[in-house]
All heavy atoms as TSV, in Angstrom:
chain	resi	resn	atom	element	x	y	z
A	1	GLN	N	N	0.846	-1.177	0.000
A	1	GLN	CA	C	0.000	0.000	0.000
A	1	GLN	C	C	0.888	1.236	0.000
A	1	GLN	O	O	1.838	1.338	0.743
A	1	GLN	CB	C	-0.903	0.001	1.220
A	1	GLN	CG	C	-1.754	1.228	1.298
A	1	GLN	CD	C	-2.652	1.211	2.536
A	1	GLN	OE1	O	-2.792	0.227	3.205
A	1	GLN	NE2	N	-3.234	2.339	2.808
A	2	THR	N	N	0.567	2.186	-0.853
A	2	THR	CA	C	1.303	3.433	-0.925
A	2	THR	C	C	0.563	4.487	-0.127
A	2	THR	O	O	-0.629	4.657	-0.281
A	2	THR	CB	C	1.419	3.906	-2.391
A	2	THR	OG1	O	2.091	2.895	-3.137
A	2	THR	CG2	C	2.183	5.200	-2.477
A	3	ILE	N	N	1.279	5.187	0.712
A	3	ILE	CA	C	0.691	6.283	1.474
A	3	ILE	C	C	1.247	7.576	0.914
A	3	ILE	O	O	2.449	7.779	0.867
A	3	ILE	CB	C	1.022	6.164	2.973
A	3	ILE	CG1	C	0.433	4.857	3.511
A	3	ILE	CG2	C	0.498	7.369	3.727
A	3	ILE	CD1	C	0.800	4.569	4.934
A	4	ARG	N	N	0.349	8.429	0.445
A	4	ARG	CA	C	0.763	9.701	-0.122
A	4	ARG	C	C	0.527	10.798	0.897
A	4	ARG	O	O	-0.444	10.787	1.625
A	4	ARG	CB	C	-0.063	10.015	-1.376
A	4	ARG	CG	C	0.136	9.010	-2.472
A	4	ARG	CD	C	-0.774	9.246	-3.646
A	4	ARG	NE	N	-0.999	10.647	-3.913
A	4	ARG	CZ	C	-2.171	11.156	-4.295
A	4	ARG	NH1	N	-3.205	10.386	-4.441
A	4	ARG	NH2	N	-2.313	12.432	-4.534
A	5	SER	N	N	1.439	11.733	0.923
A	5	SER	CA	C	1.237	12.896	1.782
A	5	SER	C	C	1.697	14.140	1.040
A	5	SER	O	O	2.506	14.074	0.128
A	5	SER	CB	C	1.988	12.750	3.104
A	5	SER	OG	O	3.374	12.698	2.865
A	6	LEU	N	N	1.175	15.247	1.447
A	6	LEU	CA	C	1.497	16.522	0.838
A	6	LEU	C	C	2.062	17.394	1.948
A	6	LEU	O	O	1.356	17.770	2.870
A	6	LEU	CB	C	0.235	17.144	0.231
A	6	LEU	CG	C	0.405	18.429	-0.532
A	6	LEU	CD1	C	1.286	18.188	-1.754
A	6	LEU	CD2	C	-0.943	18.956	-0.972
A	7	THR	N	N	3.360	17.668	1.868
A	7	THR	CA	C	4.000	18.462	2.908
A	7	THR	C	C	4.984	19.447	2.296
A	7	THR	O	O	5.416	19.285	1.166
A	7	THR	CB	C	4.779	17.575	3.895
A	7	THR	OG1	O	5.779	16.868	3.167
A	7	THR	CG2	C	3.886	16.586	4.605
A	8	GLY	N	N	5.312	20.447	3.032
A	8	GLY	CA	C	6.368	21.353	2.649
A	8	GLY	C	C	6.064	22.317	1.518
A	8	GLY	O	O	6.981	22.857	0.922
A	9	LEU	N	N	4.811	22.526	1.186
A	9	LEU	CA	C	4.470	23.478	0.135
A	9	LEU	C	C	4.094	24.811	0.752
A	9	LEU	O	O	3.485	24.864	1.807
A	9	LEU	CB	C	3.292	22.981	-0.699
A	9	LEU	CG	C	3.557	21.842	-1.650
A	9	LEU	CD1	C	2.273	21.481	-2.382
A	9	LEU	CD2	C	4.620	22.203	-2.652
A	10	GLU	N	N	4.465	25.864	0.060
A	10	GLU	CA	C	4.080	27.195	0.495
A	10	GLU	C	C	3.146	27.793	-0.544
A	10	GLU	O	O	3.190	27.427	-1.714
A	10	GLU	CB	C	5.318	28.070	0.650
A	10	GLU	CG	C	6.229	27.600	1.768
A	10	GLU	CD	C	7.434	28.497	1.946
A	10	GLU	OE1	O	7.369	29.663	1.524
A	10	GLU	OE2	O	8.428	28.020	2.494
A	11	CYS	N	N	2.322	28.709	-0.117
A	11	CYS	CA	C	1.389	29.377	-1.021
A	11	CYS	C	C	2.155	29.992	-2.182
A	11	CYS	O	O	3.162	30.668	-1.987
A	11	CYS	CB	C	0.614	30.447	-0.262
A	11	CYS	SG	S	-0.645	31.240	-1.264
A	12	GLY	N	N	1.718	29.700	-3.394
A	12	GLY	CA	C	2.349	30.244	-4.584
A	12	GLY	C	C	3.454	29.376	-5.153
A	12	GLY	O	O	3.936	29.612	-6.249
A	13	GLN	N	N	3.875	28.344	-4.422
A	13	GLN	CA	C	4.927	27.464	-4.900
A	13	GLN	C	C	4.375	26.539	-5.981
A	13	GLN	O	O	3.272	26.028	-5.862
A	13	GLN	CB	C	5.480	26.634	-3.746
A	13	GLN	CG	C	6.601	25.699	-4.125
A	13	GLN	CD	C	7.127	24.920	-2.923
A	13	GLN	OE1	O	6.694	25.130	-1.802
A	13	GLN	NE2	N	8.035	24.019	-3.173
A	14	ILE	N	N	5.144	26.320	-7.040
A	14	ILE	CA	C	4.722	25.444	-8.128
A	14	ILE	C	C	5.441	24.111	-7.992
A	14	ILE	O	O	6.656	24.065	-7.806
A	14	ILE	CB	C	5.012	26.085	-9.493
A	14	ILE	CG1	C	4.202	27.378	-9.627
A	14	ILE	CG2	C	4.703	25.118	-10.629
A	14	ILE	CD1	C	4.467	28.151	-10.896
A	15	LEU	N	N	4.679	23.033	-8.082
A	15	LEU	CA	C	5.264	21.700	-8.017
A	15	LEU	C	C	6.061	21.418	-9.283
A	15	LEU	O	O	5.695	21.866	-10.362
A	15	LEU	CB	C	4.172	20.642	-7.889
A	15	LEU	CG	C	3.425	20.590	-6.571
A	15	LEU	CD1	C	2.332	19.529	-6.647
A	15	LEU	CD2	C	4.355	20.281	-5.429
A	16	PRO	N	N	7.143	20.640	-9.167
A	16	PRO	CA	C	7.890	20.262	-10.367
A	16	PRO	C	C	6.968	19.558	-11.360
A	16	PRO	O	O	6.130	18.749	-10.975
A	16	PRO	CB	C	8.944	19.294	-9.831
A	16	PRO	CG	C	9.039	19.574	-8.375
A	16	PRO	CD	C	7.688	20.085	-7.960
A	17	GLY	N	N	7.090	19.894	-12.630
A	17	GLY	CA	C	6.266	19.266	-13.655
A	17	GLY	C	C	4.925	19.936	-13.857
A	17	GLY	O	O	4.132	19.518	-14.679
A	18	ARG	N	N	4.622	20.983	-13.111
A	18	ARG	CA	C	3.359	21.696	-13.263
A	18	ARG	C	C	3.667	23.155	-13.553
A	18	ARG	O	O	4.400	23.796	-12.812
A	18	ARG	CB	C	2.504	21.608	-12.001
A	18	ARG	CG	C	1.972	20.223	-11.746
A	18	ARG	CD	C	1.069	20.249	-10.520
A	18	ARG	NE	N	0.584	18.933	-10.244
A	18	ARG	CZ	C	-0.628	18.500	-10.564
A	18	ARG	NH1	N	-1.467	19.292	-11.154
A	18	ARG	NH2	N	-0.998	17.286	-10.284
A	19	ASP	N	N	3.090	23.667	-14.627
A	19	ASP	CA	C	3.367	25.056	-14.989
A	19	ASP	C	C	2.269	26.000	-14.526
A	19	ASP	O	O	2.347	27.192	-14.730
A	19	ASP	CB	C	3.583	25.190	-16.495
A	19	ASP	CG	C	2.397	24.693	-17.298
A	19	ASP	OD1	O	1.443	24.174	-16.709
A	19	ASP	OD2	O	2.433	24.842	-18.524
A	20	LYS	N	N	1.250	25.474	-13.917
A	20	LYS	CA	C	0.146	26.292	-13.419
A	20	LYS	C	C	-0.130	25.916	-11.977
A	20	LYS	O	O	0.436	24.975	-11.452
A	20	LYS	CB	C	-1.105	26.055	-14.269
A	20	LYS	CG	C	-0.918	26.447	-15.711
A	20	LYS	CD	C	-2.162	26.189	-16.505
A	20	LYS	CE	C	-1.896	26.548	-17.960
A	20	LYS	NZ	N	-2.987	26.191	-18.819
A	21	GLY	N	N	-1.026	26.626	-11.377
A	21	GLY	CA	C	-1.402	26.300	-10.015
A	21	GLY	C	C	-2.080	24.953	-9.921
A	21	GLY	O	O	-2.397	24.325	-10.917
A	22	MET	N	N	-2.295	24.499	-8.724
A	22	MET	CA	C	-2.975	23.227	-8.522
A	22	MET	C	C	-4.011	23.386	-7.430
A	22	MET	O	O	-3.923	24.286	-6.598
A	22	MET	CB	C	-1.982	22.141	-8.169
A	22	MET	CG	C	-1.788	21.971	-6.714
A	22	MET	SD	S	-0.703	20.643	-6.291
A	22	MET	CE	C	-0.248	21.243	-4.693
A	23	LYS	N	N	-4.967	22.506	-7.465
A	23	LYS	CA	C	-5.967	22.448	-6.412
A	23	LYS	C	C	-5.787	21.127	-5.674
A	23	LYS	O	O	-5.481	20.114	-6.278
A	23	LYS	CB	C	-7.369	22.475	-7.009
A	23	LYS	CG	C	-7.765	23.766	-7.651
A	23	LYS	CD	C	-9.195	23.647	-8.157
A	23	LYS	CE	C	-9.707	24.717	-8.977
A	23	LYS	NZ	N	-9.538	26.021	-8.936
A	24	VAL	N	N	-5.959	21.164	-4.383
A	24	VAL	CA	C	-5.998	19.940	-3.592
A	24	VAL	C	C	-7.459	19.745	-3.257
A	24	VAL	O	O	-8.075	20.565	-2.588
A	24	VAL	CB	C	-5.152	20.064	-2.303
A	24	VAL	CG1	C	-5.254	18.786	-1.495
A	24	VAL	CG2	C	-3.710	20.387	-2.644
A	25	TYR	N	N	-8.039	18.660	-3.770
A	25	TYR	CA	C	-9.462	18.398	-3.610
A	25	TYR	C	C	-9.651	17.228	-2.657
A	25	TYR	O	O	-8.984	16.207	-2.769
A	25	TYR	CB	C	-10.083	18.077	-4.974
A	25	TYR	CG	C	-11.575	17.897	-4.890
A	25	TYR	CD1	C	-12.422	18.997	-4.869
A	25	TYR	CD2	C	-12.131	16.633	-4.802
A	25	TYR	CE1	C	-13.787	18.843	-4.770
A	25	TYR	CE2	C	-13.506	16.462	-4.706
A	25	TYR	CZ	C	-14.323	17.575	-4.697
A	25	TYR	OH	O	-15.681	17.417	-4.593
A	26	PHE	N	N	-10.556	17.388	-1.715
A	26	PHE	CA	C	-10.874	16.332	-0.766
A	26	PHE	C	C	-12.217	15.735	-1.170
A	26	PHE	O	O	-13.262	16.373	-0.994
A	26	PHE	CB	C	-10.919	16.898	0.657
A	26	PHE	CG	C	-9.596	17.490	1.074
A	26	PHE	CD1	C	-9.334	18.836	0.894
A	26	PHE	CD2	C	-8.621	16.673	1.599
A	26	PHE	CE1	C	-8.108	19.375	1.255
A	26	PHE	CE2	C	-7.385	17.198	1.962
A	26	PHE	CZ	C	-7.126	18.546	1.791
A	27	PRO	N	N	-12.198	14.516	-1.765
A	27	PRO	CA	C	-13.424	13.919	-2.286
A	27	PRO	C	C	-14.481	13.675	-1.218
A	27	PRO	O	O	-14.162	13.350	-0.075
A	27	PRO	CB	C	-12.964	12.588	-2.868
A	27	PRO	CG	C	-11.494	12.621	-2.892
A	27	PRO	CD	C	-11.046	13.658	-1.927
A	28	GLU	N	N	-15.717	13.838	-1.631
A	28	GLU	CA	C	-16.852	13.547	-0.764
A	28	GLU	C	C	-17.323	12.120	-1.017
A	28	GLU	O	O	-17.024	11.530	-2.049
A	28	GLU	CB	C	-17.971	14.541	-1.042
A	28	GLU	CG	C	-17.583	15.966	-0.690
A	28	GLU	CD	C	-18.699	16.955	-0.956
A	28	GLU	OE1	O	-19.860	16.539	-1.091
A	28	GLU	OE2	O	-18.390	18.149	-1.025
A	29	LYS	N	N	-18.076	11.594	-0.102
A	29	LYS	CA	C	-18.570	10.222	-0.201
A	29	LYS	C	C	-19.309	10.016	-1.521
A	29	LYS	O	O	-20.151	10.816	-1.901
A	29	LYS	CB	C	-19.513	9.924	0.968
A	29	LYS	CG	C	-19.986	8.505	1.003
A	29	LYS	CD	C	-20.824	8.237	2.230
A	29	LYS	CE	C	-21.260	6.787	2.228
A	29	LYS	NZ	N	-21.968	6.434	3.447
A	30	GLY	N	N	-18.939	8.942	-2.227
A	30	GLY	CA	C	-19.611	8.578	-3.462
A	30	GLY	C	C	-19.055	9.231	-4.722
A	30	GLY	O	O	-19.447	8.872	-5.813
A	31	GLU	N	N	-18.149	10.192	-4.593
A	31	GLU	CA	C	-17.599	10.844	-5.783
A	31	GLU	C	C	-16.625	9.917	-6.500
A	31	GLU	O	O	-15.952	9.101	-5.875
A	31	GLU	CB	C	-16.875	12.138	-5.414
A	31	GLU	CG	C	-17.806	13.279	-5.139
A	31	GLU	CD	C	-17.064	14.578	-4.964
A	31	GLU	OE1	O	-16.141	14.627	-4.128
A	31	GLU	OE2	O	-17.437	15.538	-5.652
A	32	ASN	N	N	-16.553	10.067	-7.815
A	32	ASN	CA	C	-15.590	9.310	-8.595
A	32	ASN	C	C	-14.816	10.262	-9.506
A	32	ASN	O	O	-15.102	11.459	-9.569
A	32	ASN	CB	C	-16.258	8.177	-9.374
A	32	ASN	CG	C	-17.280	8.678	-10.371
A	32	ASN	OD1	O	-17.168	9.781	-10.915
A	32	ASN	ND2	N	-18.290	7.888	-10.636
A	33	ILE	N	N	-13.824	9.728	-10.191
A	33	ILE	CA	C	-12.976	10.553	-11.061
A	33	ILE	C	C	-13.796	11.236	-12.142
A	33	ILE	O	O	-13.543	12.390	-12.487
A	33	ILE	CB	C	-11.844	9.705	-11.668
A	33	ILE	CG1	C	-10.841	9.365	-10.565
A	33	ILE	CG2	C	-11.155	10.444	-12.808
A	33	ILE	CD1	C	-9.721	8.473	-10.992
A	34	TRP	N	N	-14.794	10.563	-12.663
A	34	TRP	CA	C	-15.599	11.154	-13.737
A	34	TRP	C	C	-16.356	12.382	-13.251
A	34	TRP	O	O	-16.498	13.359	-13.963
A	34	TRP	CB	C	-16.528	10.102	-14.335
A	34	TRP	CG	C	-15.752	9.138	-15.177
A	34	TRP	CD1	C	-14.973	8.101	-14.738
A	34	TRP	CD2	C	-15.623	9.153	-16.594
A	34	TRP	NE1	N	-14.383	7.473	-15.795
A	34	TRP	CE2	C	-14.781	8.096	-16.950
A	34	TRP	CE3	C	-16.165	9.943	-17.602
A	34	TRP	CZ2	C	-14.439	7.812	-18.260
A	34	TRP	CZ3	C	-15.833	9.657	-18.913
A	34	TRP	CH2	C	-14.975	8.611	-19.233
A	35	ALA	N	N	-16.836	12.351	-12.019
A	35	ALA	CA	C	-17.532	13.510	-11.466
A	35	ALA	C	C	-16.571	14.690	-11.308
A	35	ALA	O	O	-16.919	15.830	-11.608
A	35	ALA	CB	C	-18.158	13.156	-10.118
A	36	LEU	N	N	-15.345	14.403	-10.855
A	36	LEU	CA	C	-14.344	15.468	-10.727
A	36	LEU	C	C	-13.958	16.025	-12.089
A	36	LEU	O	O	-13.782	17.235	-12.246
A	36	LEU	CB	C	-13.089	14.950	-10.027
A	36	LEU	CG	C	-13.205	14.618	-8.562
A	36	LEU	CD1	C	-11.855	14.167	-8.009
A	36	LEU	CD2	C	-13.729	15.778	-7.765
A	37	ALA	N	N	-13.832	15.146	-13.064
A	37	ALA	CA	C	-13.472	15.583	-14.418
A	37	ALA	C	C	-14.520	16.550	-14.970
A	37	ALA	O	O	-14.184	17.579	-15.558
A	37	ALA	CB	C	-13.331	14.374	-15.336
A	38	LYS	N	N	-15.757	16.218	-14.758
A	38	LYS	CA	C	-16.839	17.086	-15.230
A	38	LYS	C	C	-16.827	18.424	-14.483
A	38	LYS	O	O	-16.949	19.481	-15.086
A	38	LYS	CB	C	-18.181	16.378	-15.029
A	38	LYS	CG	C	-19.359	17.146	-15.553
A	38	LYS	CD	C	-20.630	16.337	-15.394
A	38	LYS	CE	C	-21.829	17.131	-15.897
A	38	LYS	NZ	N	-23.075	16.402	-15.736
A	39	LYS	N	N	-16.640	18.358	-13.174
A	39	LYS	CA	C	-16.677	19.552	-12.341
A	39	LYS	C	C	-15.517	20.508	-12.645
A	39	LYS	O	O	-15.691	21.724	-12.650
A	39	LYS	CB	C	-16.622	19.131	-10.868
A	39	LYS	CG	C	-16.779	20.242	-9.878
A	39	LYS	CD	C	-16.862	19.659	-8.463
A	39	LYS	CE	C	-17.166	20.724	-7.446
A	39	LYS	NZ	N	-17.377	20.150	-6.112
A	40	TYR	N	N	-14.326	19.956	-12.914
A	40	TYR	CA	C	-13.133	20.779	-13.113
A	40	TYR	C	C	-12.651	20.830	-14.564
A	40	TYR	O	O	-11.566	21.341	-14.833
A	40	TYR	CB	C	-12.010	20.304	-12.190
A	40	TYR	CG	C	-12.321	20.634	-10.753
A	40	TYR	CD1	C	-12.835	19.672	-9.894
A	40	TYR	CD2	C	-12.151	21.923	-10.270
A	40	TYR	CE1	C	-13.155	19.988	-8.581
A	40	TYR	CE2	C	-12.468	22.242	-8.961
A	40	TYR	CZ	C	-12.969	21.270	-8.127
A	40	TYR	OH	O	-13.292	21.588	-6.836
A	41	HIS	N	N	-13.447	20.306	-15.476
A	41	HIS	CA	C	-13.150	20.371	-16.911
A	41	HIS	C	C	-11.772	19.795	-17.253
A	41	HIS	O	O	-10.981	20.409	-17.951
A	41	HIS	CB	C	-13.261	21.817	-17.427
A	41	HIS	CG	C	-14.550	22.469	-17.044
A	41	HIS	ND1	N	-15.731	22.158	-17.675
A	41	HIS	CD2	C	-14.835	23.380	-16.088
A	41	HIS	CE1	C	-16.707	22.874	-17.117
A	41	HIS	NE2	N	-16.191	23.613	-16.159
A	42	LYS	N	N	-11.505	18.605	-16.715
A	42	LYS	CA	C	-10.272	17.889	-17.012
A	42	LYS	C	C	-10.628	16.499	-17.503
A	42	LYS	O	O	-11.671	15.956	-17.147
A	42	LYS	CB	C	-9.389	17.757	-15.763
A	42	LYS	CG	C	-8.787	19.075	-15.301
A	42	LYS	CD	C	-7.807	18.852	-14.170
A	42	LYS	CE	C	-6.468	18.462	-14.726
A	42	LYS	NZ	N	-5.383	18.484	-13.739
A	43	ARG	N	N	-9.764	15.901	-18.300
A	43	ARG	CA	C	-9.996	14.532	-18.752
A	43	ARG	C	C	-9.817	13.558	-17.586
A	43	ARG	O	O	-8.858	13.696	-16.811
A	43	ARG	CB	C	-9.031	14.182	-19.880
A	43	ARG	CG	C	-9.312	14.930	-21.156
A	43	ARG	CD	C	-8.528	14.385	-22.345
A	43	ARG	NE	N	-7.164	14.018	-22.058
A	43	ARG	CZ	C	-6.112	14.814	-22.224
A	43	ARG	NH1	N	-6.253	16.035	-22.670
A	43	ARG	NH2	N	-4.899	14.385	-21.947
A	44	PRO	N	N	-10.720	12.587	-17.444
A	44	PRO	CA	C	-10.591	11.600	-16.364
A	44	PRO	C	C	-9.241	10.884	-16.390
A	44	PRO	O	O	-8.661	10.622	-15.342
A	44	PRO	CB	C	-11.734	10.623	-16.633
A	44	PRO	CG	C	-12.717	11.385	-17.436
A	44	PRO	CD	C	-11.920	12.358	-18.254
A	45	SER	N	N	-8.734	10.603	-17.584
A	45	SER	CA	C	-7.452	9.898	-17.696
A	45	SER	C	C	-6.311	10.730	-17.118
A	45	SER	O	O	-5.379	10.194	-16.523
A	45	SER	CB	C	-7.157	9.543	-19.152
A	45	SER	OG	O	-7.123	10.711	-19.951
A	46	VAL	N	N	-6.373	12.049	-17.261
A	46	VAL	CA	C	-5.331	12.934	-16.722
A	46	VAL	C	C	-5.387	12.936	-15.192
A	46	VAL	O	O	-4.362	12.809	-14.525
A	46	VAL	CB	C	-5.478	14.371	-17.281
A	46	VAL	CG1	C	-4.553	15.337	-16.573
A	46	VAL	CG2	C	-5.234	14.384	-18.782
A	47	ILE	N	N	-6.582	13.064	-14.635
A	47	ILE	CA	C	-6.731	13.042	-13.175
A	47	ILE	C	C	-6.233	11.713	-12.623
A	47	ILE	O	O	-5.487	11.675	-11.644
A	47	ILE	CB	C	-8.198	13.280	-12.758
A	47	ILE	CG1	C	-8.636	14.696	-13.165
A	47	ILE	CG2	C	-8.370	13.073	-11.247
A	47	ILE	CD1	C	-10.111	14.971	-12.959
A	48	ALA	N	N	-6.631	10.616	-13.257
A	48	ALA	CA	C	-6.223	9.284	-12.804
A	48	ALA	C	C	-4.703	9.126	-12.871
A	48	ALA	O	O	-4.076	8.689	-11.893
A	48	ALA	CB	C	-6.907	8.211	-13.647
A	49	GLU	N	N	-4.115	9.497	-13.987
A	49	GLU	CA	C	-2.669	9.339	-14.166
A	49	GLU	C	C	-1.885	10.192	-13.172
A	49	GLU	O	O	-0.940	9.722	-12.544
A	49	GLU	CB	C	-2.276	9.716	-15.589
A	49	GLU	CG	C	-0.805	9.506	-15.876
A	49	GLU	CD	C	-0.444	9.855	-17.300
A	49	GLU	OE1	O	-1.273	9.653	-18.210
A	49	GLU	OE2	O	0.685	10.342	-17.500
A	50	GLU	N	N	-2.266	11.439	-12.999
A	50	GLU	CA	C	-1.546	12.341	-12.101
A	50	GLU	C	C	-1.654	11.932	-10.637
A	50	GLU	O	O	-0.832	12.329	-9.825
A	50	GLU	CB	C	-2.057	13.773	-12.263
A	50	GLU	CG	C	-1.652	14.411	-13.566
A	50	GLU	CD	C	-2.165	15.831	-13.726
A	50	GLU	OE1	O	-3.025	16.271	-12.924
A	50	GLU	OE2	O	-1.705	16.506	-14.665
A	51	ASN	N	N	-2.663	11.138	-10.313
A	51	ASN	CA	C	-2.874	10.732	-8.921
A	51	ASN	C	C	-2.668	9.243	-8.684
A	51	ASN	O	O	-2.930	8.753	-7.592
A	51	ASN	CB	C	-4.289	11.150	-8.481
A	51	ASN	CG	C	-4.389	12.649	-8.321
A	51	ASN	OD1	O	-3.980	13.196	-7.313
A	51	ASN	ND2	N	-4.909	13.325	-9.337
A	52	GLY	N	N	-2.228	8.509	-9.714
A	52	GLY	CA	C	-1.977	7.081	-9.564
A	52	GLY	C	C	-3.223	6.276	-9.255
A	52	GLY	O	O	-3.192	5.345	-8.459
A	53	LEU	N	N	-4.339	6.658	-9.895
A	53	LEU	CA	C	-5.623	6.014	-9.632
A	53	LEU	C	C	-6.161	5.343	-10.895
A	53	LEU	O	O	-5.856	5.777	-12.008
A	53	LEU	CB	C	-6.650	7.062	-9.175
A	53	LEU	CG	C	-6.294	7.852	-7.928
A	53	LEU	CD1	C	-7.232	9.032	-7.772
A	53	LEU	CD2	C	-6.345	6.952	-6.710
A	54	PRO	N	N	-7.012	4.309	-10.740
A	54	PRO	CA	C	-7.667	3.730	-11.913
A	54	PRO	C	C	-8.736	4.692	-12.424
A	54	PRO	O	O	-9.417	5.352	-11.641
A	54	PRO	CB	C	-8.295	2.438	-11.388
A	54	PRO	CG	C	-8.464	2.671	-9.928
A	54	PRO	CD	C	-7.374	3.611	-9.511
A	55	GLU	N	N	-8.863	4.774	-13.747
A	55	GLU	CA	C	-9.833	5.714	-14.327
A	55	GLU	C	C	-11.272	5.262	-14.150
A	55	GLU	O	O	-12.150	6.053	-13.852
A	55	GLU	CB	C	-9.522	5.895	-15.814
A	55	GLU	CG	C	-10.404	6.893	-16.498
A	55	GLU	CD	C	-10.027	7.097	-17.947
A	55	GLU	OE1	O	-8.899	6.812	-18.329
A	55	GLU	OE2	O	-10.904	7.529	-18.705
A	56	GLY	N	N	-11.536	3.985	-14.346
A	56	GLY	CA	C	-12.911	3.491	-14.236
A	56	GLY	C	C	-13.756	3.921	-15.421
A	56	GLY	O	O	-13.271	4.428	-16.414
A	57	GLU	N	N	-15.044	3.712	-15.326
A	57	GLU	CA	C	-16.002	4.075	-16.372
A	57	GLU	C	C	-16.932	5.164	-15.844
A	57	GLU	O	O	-17.074	5.328	-14.637
A	57	GLU	CB	C	-16.821	2.842	-16.766
A	57	GLU	CG	C	-15.992	1.724	-17.372
A	57	GLU	CD	C	-15.351	2.109	-18.684
A	57	GLU	OE1	O	-15.972	2.854	-19.469
A	57	GLU	OE2	O	-14.210	1.676	-18.928
A	58	PRO	N	N	-17.601	5.904	-16.738
A	58	PRO	CA	C	-18.474	6.994	-16.286
A	58	PRO	C	C	-19.522	6.569	-15.259
A	58	PRO	O	O	-19.815	7.305	-14.334
A	58	PRO	CB	C	-19.148	7.473	-17.565
A	58	PRO	CG	C	-18.236	7.068	-18.651
A	58	PRO	CD	C	-17.564	5.801	-18.183
A	59	ASP	N	N	-20.054	5.361	-15.423
A	59	ASP	CA	C	-21.090	4.900	-14.491
A	59	ASP	C	C	-20.527	3.925	-13.453
A	59	ASP	O	O	-21.257	3.191	-12.810
A	59	ASP	CB	C	-22.247	4.259	-15.254
A	59	ASP	CG	C	-21.791	3.100	-16.130
A	59	ASP	OD1	O	-20.566	2.888	-16.259
A	59	ASP	OD2	O	-22.660	2.421	-16.691
A	60	SER	N	N	-19.206	3.955	-13.290
A	60	SER	CA	C	-18.520	3.040	-12.390
A	60	SER	C	C	-18.884	3.308	-10.930
A	60	SER	O	O	-19.087	4.443	-10.526
A	60	SER	CB	C	-17.008	3.187	-12.563
A	60	SER	OG	O	-16.314	2.474	-11.579
A	61	GLU	N	N	-18.917	2.261	-10.169
A	61	GLU	CA	C	-19.139	2.380	-8.733
A	61	GLU	C	C	-17.826	2.666	-8.015
A	61	GLU	O	O	-17.806	2.848	-6.813
A	61	GLU	CB	C	-19.774	1.094	-8.185
A	61	GLU	CG	C	-21.190	0.878	-8.668
A	61	GLU	CD	C	-22.135	1.975	-8.211
A	61	GLU	OE1	O	-22.039	2.420	-7.055
A	61	GLU	OE2	O	-22.960	2.409	-9.027
A	62	HIS	N	N	-16.709	2.696	-8.770
A	62	HIS	CA	C	-15.407	2.956	-8.158
A	62	HIS	C	C	-15.370	4.388	-7.648
A	62	HIS	O	O	-15.264	5.335	-8.399
A	62	HIS	CB	C	-14.274	2.729	-9.164
A	62	HIS	CG	C	-12.927	3.009	-8.584
A	62	HIS	ND1	N	-12.298	2.124	-7.749
A	62	HIS	CD2	C	-12.119	4.082	-8.683
A	62	HIS	CE1	C	-11.157	2.645	-7.372
A	62	HIS	NE2	N	-11.011	3.831	-7.922
A	63	SER	N	N	-15.485	4.541	-6.356
A	63	SER	CA	C	-15.513	5.878	-5.781
A	63	SER	C	C	-14.131	6.260	-5.264
A	63	SER	O	O	-13.202	5.458	-5.266
A	63	SER	CB	C	-16.531	5.951	-4.646
A	63	SER	OG	O	-16.043	5.244	-3.527
A	64	LEU	N	N	-14.019	7.472	-4.803
A	64	LEU	CA	C	-12.767	7.978	-4.247
A	64	LEU	C	C	-12.794	7.986	-2.720
A	64	LEU	O	O	-12.021	8.700	-2.097
A	64	LEU	CB	C	-12.523	9.401	-4.778
A	64	LEU	CG	C	-12.307	9.515	-6.277
A	64	LEU	CD1	C	-12.309	10.972	-6.713
A	64	LEU	CD2	C	-11.024	8.831	-6.703
A	65	GLU	N	N	-13.656	7.176	-2.125
A	65	GLU	CA	C	-13.809	7.183	-0.670
A	65	GLU	C	C	-12.523	6.834	0.061
A	65	GLU	O	O	-12.273	7.339	1.153
A	65	GLU	CB	C	-14.923	6.229	-0.244
A	65	GLU	CG	C	-16.286	6.765	-0.569
A	65	GLU	CD	C	-17.401	5.853	-0.108
A	65	GLU	OE1	O	-17.233	5.152	0.899
A	65	GLU	OE2	O	-18.445	5.852	-0.764
A	66	SER	N	N	-11.680	5.983	-0.526
A	66	SER	CA	C	-10.444	5.588	0.153
A	66	SER	C	C	-9.301	6.564	-0.128
A	66	SER	O	O	-8.203	6.392	0.394
A	66	SER	CB	C	-10.046	4.178	-0.281
A	66	SER	OG	O	-9.773	4.173	-1.676
A	67	VAL	N	N	-9.555	7.587	-0.931
A	67	VAL	CA	C	-8.528	8.567	-1.292
A	67	VAL	C	C	-8.659	9.787	-0.381
A	67	VAL	O	O	-9.741	10.346	-0.230
A	67	VAL	CB	C	-8.711	8.995	-2.770
A	67	VAL	CG1	C	-7.709	10.060	-3.144
A	67	VAL	CG2	C	-8.589	7.794	-3.692
A	68	GLN	N	N	-7.544	10.180	0.238
A	68	GLN	CA	C	-7.590	11.327	1.140
A	68	GLN	C	C	-7.685	12.645	0.389
A	68	GLN	O	O	-8.355	13.565	0.826
A	68	GLN	CB	C	-6.363	11.340	2.038
A	68	GLN	CG	C	-6.348	10.205	3.030
A	68	GLN	CD	C	-5.132	10.242	3.923
A	68	GLN	OE1	O	-4.217	11.038	3.738
A	68	GLN	NE2	N	-5.116	9.374	4.907
A	69	PHE	N	N	-6.965	12.761	-0.735
A	69	PHE	CA	C	-7.011	13.974	-1.530
A	69	PHE	C	C	-6.646	13.666	-2.974
A	69	PHE	O	O	-6.047	12.654	-3.267
A	69	PHE	CB	C	-6.072	15.063	-0.972
A	69	PHE	CG	C	-4.617	14.663	-0.950
A	69	PHE	CD1	C	-3.808	14.870	-2.061
A	69	PHE	CD2	C	-4.054	14.095	0.172
A	69	PHE	CE1	C	-2.477	14.514	-2.049
A	69	PHE	CE2	C	-2.730	13.735	0.197
A	69	PHE	CZ	C	-1.936	13.942	-0.919
A	70	VAL	N	N	-7.044	14.549	-3.858
A	70	VAL	CA	C	-6.756	14.436	-5.281
A	70	VAL	C	C	-6.136	15.765	-5.722
A	70	VAL	O	O	-6.654	16.833	-5.391
A	70	VAL	CB	C	-8.030	14.161	-6.111
A	70	VAL	CG1	C	-7.737	14.128	-7.589
A	70	VAL	CG2	C	-8.677	12.850	-5.669
A	71	LEU	N	N	-5.041	15.688	-6.447
A	71	LEU	CA	C	-4.423	16.896	-6.984
A	71	LEU	C	C	-5.029	17.196	-8.344
A	71	LEU	O	O	-5.104	16.338	-9.202
A	71	LEU	CB	C	-2.907	16.717	-7.119
A	71	LEU	CG	C	-2.157	16.436	-5.825
A	71	LEU	CD1	C	-0.676	16.209	-6.113
A	71	LEU	CD2	C	-2.345	17.543	-4.824
A	72	LEU	N	N	-5.476	18.421	-8.529
A	72	LEU	CA	C	-6.090	18.843	-9.790
A	72	LEU	C	C	-5.300	19.980	-10.391
A	72	LEU	O	O	-4.713	20.769	-9.730
A	72	LEU	CB	C	-7.526	19.293	-9.561
A	72	LEU	CG	C	-8.462	18.227	-9.007
A	72	LEU	CD1	C	-9.749	18.859	-8.532
A	72	LEU	CD2	C	-8.737	17.194	-10.068
């Protein structure tokens, strides 16, 4: 099991490999990657890849309940 943590960032700091700001999103019960993609206008495959998560299908029951945060 991989445990991810986000530490040591300061306001305005850009993460390596990102040329724009980022959002740290804390998923609510029942949310999935497809819902986040729609809400933030990003491709589900990009969100999944950047966060090491399976993409799933639009009507998938695969939720983000076990995920503490998602980087957008």
